[in-house]
C-alpha positions as CSV (number, residue, x, y, z in Angstrom):
1,M,-56.5,128.7,3.5
2,N,-55.6,126.6,6.2
3,K,-59.1,125.1,4.6
4,E,-59.3,124.7,1.8
5,K,-55.8,122.3,2.1
6,K,-57.6,120.0,4.0
7,F,-60.8,119.6,1.8
8,D,-58.1,118.9,-0.6
9,E,-56.9,115.8,0.7
10,V,-60.2,114.5,1.7
11,C,-60.6,111.2,0.4
12,E,-64.3,110.6,-1.7
13,E,-63.9,106.8,-0.8
14,C,-63.5,107.0,2.7
15,E,-63.9,110.1,3.9
16,K,-59.7,109.9,5.8
17,I,-57.8,113.4,5.2
18,E,-54.7,111.9,4.2
19,E,-51.4,113.3,2.4
20,S,-52.2,110.8,-0.6
21,V,-55.0,112.2,-1.5
22,S,-53.7,115.6,-3.5
23,Q,-51.0,113.5,-4.6
24,N,-52.7,110.4,-6.6
25,L,-55.0,113.6,-7.6
26,I,-52.2,114.0,-9.5
27,M,-51.0,111.1,-11.0
28,H,-54.1,109.4,-11.4
29,G,-57.0,111.8,-10.9
30,Y,-58.3,110.5,-9.0
31,K,-59.0,112.1,-5.3
32,I,-58.8,108.8,-3.1
33,C,-56.3,107.8,-0.7
34,N,-53.4,104.7,-0.8
35,S,-55.2,102.5,0.8
36,C,-58.1,103.5,-1.0
37,K,-56.2,102.6,-4.1
38,L,-54.9,99.4,-3.2
39,S,-57.7,98.2,-2.8
40,K,-59.5,98.9,-6.3
41,L,-56.7,97.4,-6.9
42,I,-56.7,94.4,-5.7
43,F,-61.0,94.1,-5.7
44,P,-61.8,97.0,-9.0
45,I,-65.7,96.5,-8.6
């Protein structure tokens, strides 16, 4: 079960394991961390 939790918290952009990934997946539907979300907000390319 621990492996499943780590897999759910892996960012699709930078491959880091963070808690914010699962939070962003629930809130926005994207499996990315807060730093990648911020960079996409500033540079939306």
